[in-house]
N, C-alpha and C positions, 0 to 999 in steps of 0.2 A: 476251283475258281481261280482267275488270274486276271488281274487290270493292270494294263501296260500303258503308262502315261508317259507323253513325251510334248515337246515343243517349246518347253521353257527355255529361258536365256535371258541376255542381256540387251536392254534396248532403253532409247532416250525417252523421256517425257514427250507424250503426245503421239507414240509409236503403235504399232499394233504387233500382236503376237495370237498363234493359233495352237491351244493346245488339242492333243488328241488322247483318247483313250479307248486302246481296243481291249475288249472283254471276251475271255473264253469260260467255256464251263459252266455259265448260268445261262436260263432263259431270257436272253436279252430284251426280246420284244415287248415281255410282261414284267419287265423289270426298270424301276425307278432309278435313273442316274442322275449323279450330282457330282458338283465340283466344290470342295473345300479349299479353304488356306489358312495358313498360320504364319504369321510375322514375328520375329524374333521378339520375345518376351510377351506375347500377346496368345490368347486363346483360339482354337481354331474355330473358324466361324464357316457357315454355309454361304457359298458365293451364288450359287444356281442351281436349280434341278430342273429335270425335264421328267414327266412321267410317261407310261407306255400309251397313253391317249395324245401325249405330245404339249400337254398342258405345262406352262413354265412358271418358274419362280426365281426372282432375284433380290438381293438384299439390296437395300436403299443406295447404297454408296456406288453400284456399278450399272444401276438400271440408265439405259439410254447408251452405255458405252460398251455392255459384254453382251453376247448372245451365245445360248446353249442351244444344242442342235444335236440330233442323234441320226445314225445311218443304219438301220437294221439290217439291210443287207452286208455291210462289212462288220456289225457288231462293234461298232464305234460312236463315241459321244464326242463331242467338240466342243471348246469354249474359245470364241472369238472375241478377242481383247482390243479394244481400239482407243484411243486417246488416253493411253496408260499415264499414271500418275505415280510419283514415287511411295505414295501409300499403298499402291497394289503390289509394293515388293513384298514378295512370301515364298513358301514352297507351297504349291497347289497338289492338290489330292484328288484324284478320282475316287467316288464310292458308288456302291450298286446297293439295292434293297429289292428283294424281290417282293411279288403283289402281295398284300396282305399283311407285310411284316414291317412293324413300325420303326425298326432300327437299321441302321446302314451296317452291314454286316460283311461286306467284301469292300477291301481299300487296295488303292493301288500303292505303288512306292513313294508317289510324289517327285515333282518337277520345280525346280527352281525358277523363278520369274525375279527378275532384278531391273527396276524402273529408275535410271539415274535422272538427277536435275539438270 
């Protein structure tokens, strides 16, 4: 299984970025996909997830600003990030878990998002 994340970069506060995660080697359509982030000195946190049925979850701090989506034809999950804030600065990781599995057992390499004030 490979998860290849991309799309990070440097952006000013208020700007937007779209992260992409291309998956291979797993049953993408039946897997839950998620984005986590880890800021310097902080624990990794779940930012958003999307189930195989399309239901979504967002951590409170990004609700209304971030949107997670998936394209089954491309085996890719996206995280559209708008109205970015300096506190969104972190390494963002794509993760996946197969249907019926409780833990995320597949991880991408991470992509750095830096939001300047």
